[in-house]
N, CA and C of each residue as an Amber inpcrd file, in Angstrom:
protein
   231
  80.1440000  -9.5060000-124.6560000  80.4500000  -9.9330000-126.0100000
  80.8260000 -11.4130000-125.9910000  80.2930000 -12.1490000-126.9590000
  80.5960000 -13.5720000-127.0600000  81.9390000 -13.7570000-127.7610000
  82.8100000 -14.5120000-127.1500000  84.0800000 -14.8780000-127.7690000
  83.9030000 -16.2250000-128.4630000  84.4510000 -16.3620000-129.6490000
  84.2980000 -17.5980000-130.4210000  84.7440000 -18.8160000-129.6120000
  85.8640000 -18.6980000-128.9010000  86.3720000 -19.8470000-128.1360000
  85.3920000 -20.2590000-127.0460000  84.6800000 -19.2980000-126.4620000
  83.6840000 -19.6270000-125.4360000  82.4950000 -20.3570000-126.0560000
  82.0870000 -19.9250000-127.2340000  80.9650000 -20.5810000-127.9060000
  81.3180000 -22.0240000-128.2690000  82.5240000 -22.2370000-128.7320000
  82.9740000 -23.5950000-129.0580000  83.0310000 -24.4440000-127.7900000
  83.5020000 -23.8620000-126.6970000  83.5630000 -24.6100000-125.4360000
  82.1820000 -25.0040000-124.9430000  81.2180000 -24.0840000-124.9900000
  79.9010000 -24.4650000-124.4680000  79.1990000 -25.4520000-125.3890000
  79.6020000 -25.5050000-126.6460000  79.0510000 -26.5010000-127.5670000
  79.6050000 -27.8940000-127.2950000  80.7870000 -27.9660000-126.6700000
  81.4670000 -29.2590000-126.5390000  81.8290000 -29.6630000-125.1180000
  81.7550000 -28.7540000-124.1650000  82.0950000 -29.0710000-122.7780000
  80.9660000 -29.8610000-122.1360000  81.3350000 -30.8970000-121.4170000
  80.3550000 -31.7280000-120.7200000  80.1850000 -31.2420000-119.2840000
  78.9570000 -31.2730000-118.8160000  78.6680000 -30.9070000-117.4270000
  79.3940000 -31.9050000-116.5270000  80.2460000 -31.4200000-115.6200000
  81.0780000 -32.3380000-114.8360000  80.4110000 -32.9490000-113.6070000
  79.2080000 -32.5080000-113.2380000  78.5830000 -33.0230000-112.0180000
  77.0730000 -32.8520000-112.1010000  76.3930000 -33.4360000-111.1180000
  74.9650000 -33.2140000-110.9550000  74.0730000 -34.0790000-111.8220000
  72.8280000 -33.6880000-111.8290000  71.7680000 -34.4250000-112.5190000
  72.0630000 -34.6220000-114.0090000  72.7240000 -33.6500000-114.6150000
  72.9900000 -33.7000000-116.0570000  74.4690000 -33.9330000-116.3610000
  75.1520000 -34.6020000-115.4460000  76.5650000 -34.9130000-115.6520000
  76.7440000 -35.6350000-116.9850000  77.7340000 -35.1950000-117.7640000
  78.0320000 -35.8300000-119.0440000  77.2800000 -35.2310000-120.2180000
  76.3490000 -34.3220000-119.9780000  75.6070000 -33.6520000-121.0470000
  76.3470000 -32.3890000-121.4610000  76.3370000 -32.1000000-122.7510000
  76.9740000 -30.8700000-123.2230000  76.2490000 -29.6660000-122.6370000
  76.9980000 -28.6300000-122.3410000  76.4050000 -27.4440000-121.7270000
  75.2720000 -26.8710000-122.5680000  75.4280000 -26.8360000-123.8800000
  74.3940000 -26.2700000-124.7350000  73.1160000 -27.1150000-124.7060000
  73.2190000 -28.3620000-124.3030000  72.0570000 -29.2550000-124.2560000
  71.3780000 -29.2820000-122.8860000  71.8980000 -28.5270000-121.9280000
  71.2700000 -28.4830000-120.6090000  69.9240000 -27.7770000-120.7100000
  68.9250000 -28.2470000-119.9800000  67.6180000 -27.5870000-120.0100000
  67.6950000 -26.1720000-119.4270000  66.9180000 -25.2890000-119.9900000
  66.8930000 -23.9080000-119.5120000  66.4950000 -23.8350000-118.0370000
  65.5650000 -24.6820000-117.6210000  65.1450000 -24.6920000-116.2090000
  66.3160000 -24.9700000-115.2690000  67.1990000 -25.8580000-115.6720000
  68.3710000 -26.1940000-114.8580000  69.2980000 -24.9820000-114.7500000
  69.4870000 -24.2880000-115.8510000  70.3350000 -23.0980000-115.8560000
  69.7090000 -21.9790000-115.0180000  68.3920000 -21.8610000-115.0900000
  67.6930000 -20.8660000-114.2690000  67.8130000 -21.1950000-112.7850000
  67.8400000 -22.4770000-112.4630000  68.0420000 -22.9020000-111.0690000
  69.3790000 -22.3720000-110.5560000  70.4360000 -22.5170000-111.3740000
  71.7450000 -21.9790000-110.9930000  71.6680000 -20.4610000-110.8430000
  70.9760000 -19.7950000-111.7510000  70.8810000 -18.3330000-111.7090000
  70.1990000 -17.8690000-110.4240000  69.2190000 -18.6190000-109.9580000
  68.5170000 -18.2490000-108.7160000  69.3880000 -18.4960000-107.4860000
  70.2520000 -19.4450000-107.5460000  71.0970000 -19.7760000-106.4030000
  72.4720000 -19.1550000-106.6060000  73.3230000 -19.8620000-107.3020000
  74.6520000 -19.3320000-107.6020000  75.3180000 -20.2300000-108.6350000
  75.8540000 -19.6100000-109.6730000  76.6140000 -20.3700000-110.6520000
  77.9310000 -20.7900000-110.0200000  78.4920000 -21.9240000-110.4710000
  79.8090000 -22.3300000-109.9660000  80.8500000 -21.2410000-110.2610000
  81.9130000 -21.2470000-109.5140000  83.0110000 -20.3070000-109.7220000
  83.7900000 -20.6710000-110.9830000  84.5100000 -19.7240000-111.5160000
  85.4470000 -19.9630000-112.6040000  84.8030000 -20.0770000-113.9740000
  85.5450000 -20.7470000-114.8480000  85.1340000 -20.8460000-116.2360000
  83.8050000 -21.5760000-116.4090000  83.5790000 -22.6280000-115.6400000
  82.3270000 -23.3680000-115.7670000  81.1330000 -22.4510000-115.4870000
  81.2040000 -21.6680000-114.4340000  80.1270000 -20.7480000-114.1040000
  79.8880000 -19.7440000-115.2190000  80.9650000 -19.2100000-115.7770000
  80.8550000 -18.2540000-116.8750000  80.2100000 -18.9070000-118.0970000
  80.5900000 -20.1390000-118.4010000  80.0180000 -20.8470000-119.5490000
  78.5380000 -21.1640000-119.3210000  78.1740000 -21.5180000-118.0880000
  76.7650000 -21.7830000-117.7880000  75.9330000 -20.5080000-117.9200000
  76.4690000 -19.3830000-117.4810000  75.7700000 -18.1070000-117.6320000
  75.5950000 -17.7600000-119.1050000  76.6360000 -17.9760000-119.8820000
  76.5760000 -17.7180000-121.3150000  75.5540000 -18.6400000-121.9840000
  75.5280000 -19.8890000-121.5830000  74.5510000 -20.8400000-122.1250000
  73.1330000 -20.3660000-121.8380000  72.8890000 -19.9020000-120.6180000
  71.5680000 -19.3930000-120.2630000  71.1950000 -18.2000000-121.1400000
  72.0980000 -17.2670000-121.3300000  71.8250000 -16.1010000-122.1740000
  71.4820000 -16.5180000-123.6030000  72.2150000 -17.4820000-124.1200000
  71.9650000 -17.9620000-125.4850000  70.5880000 -18.6070000-125.5740000
  70.2490000 -19.4110000-124.5810000  68.9430000 -20.0830000-124.5910000
  67.7960000 -19.0840000-124.4150000  67.9500000 -18.1340000-123.5130000
  66.9070000 -17.1300000-123.3000000  66.6220000 -16.3610000-124.5870000
  67.6610000 -16.1130000-125.3650000  67.5190000 -15.3500000-126.5990000
  67.2670000 -16.2180000-127.8250000  67.0820000 -17.5300000-127.6220000
  66.7510000 -18.4310000-128.7120000  67.8470000 -18.5960000-129.7500000
  69.0970000 -18.5560000-129.3130000  70.2220000 -18.6110000-130.2440000
  70.9370000 -19.9650000-130.2780000  70.3310000 -20.9930000-129.6900000
  70.9950000 -22.3070000-129.6550000  71.3700000 -22.8030000-131.0390000
  70.5550000 -22.4940000-132.0240000  70.8200000 -22.9490000-133.3900000
  72.1520000 -22.4800000-133.9260000  72.6610000 -21.3740000-133.3990000
  73.9730000 -20.8840000-133.8240000  75.1050000 -21.7030000-133.2190000
  74.8120000 -22.3880000-132.1250000  75.8460000 -23.1430000-131.4050000
  75.9480000 -24.5780000-131.9170000  74.8260000 -25.1790000-132.2980000
  74.8310000 -26.5860000-132.7020000  75.8550000 -26.9090000-133.7940000
  76.0670000 -26.0410000-134.7930000  77.0880000 -26.3690000-135.8100000
  78.5090000 -26.4070000-135.2580000  78.7260000 -25.8550000-134.0740000
  80.0580000 -25.8480000-133.4730000  80.3830000 -27.1440000-132.7390000
  79.4010000 -28.0190000-132.5960000  79.6400000 -29.2940000-131.9210000
  80.6110000 -30.1310000-132.7380000  81.4630000 -30.8310000-132.0440000
  82.4310000 -31.7040000-132.7200000  81.7330000 -32.8380000-133.4560000
  80.6020000 -33.2860000-132.9260000  79.8360000 -34.3510000-133.5520000
  78.3770000 -33.8470000-133.6510000  78.0400000 -33.0850000-134.7120000
  76.7510000 -32.3970000-134.7810000  75.5260000 -33.2990000-134.6850000
  75.6190000 -34.5810000-135.0130000  74.4430000 -35.4400000-134.9280000
  74.0250000 -35.6840000-133.4800000  74.8350000 -35.2290000-132.5060000
  74.4840000 -35.3460000-131.0940000  73.5160000 -34.2610000-130.6370000
  73.0530000 -33.4190000-131.5450000  72.1730000 -32.3100000-131.1860000
  70.9240000 -32.8120000-130.4820000  70.6510000 -32.2220000-129.3300000
  69.4760000 -32.5750000-128.5340000  68.6710000 -31.3030000-128.3490000
  67.3860000 -31.3550000-128.6510000  66.5420000 -30.1700000-128.4830000
  65.6740000 -30.3290000-127.2790000
């Protein structure tokens, strides 16, 4: 079950490392998230948020997350 606070976090949390450092989790490419799924998601909350982001993207629900961004004009498709 999606918790509202988790959805708000993935809309506004920035990737803390790697190729997409500084990008909001919801804006990460699906291929990048699938790469983590094939290997291993990070431990803790970040890993859980990345898994949730992947589920949302696989199901085509990103549009529900974009309005939760603190600055919606930053939407990247």
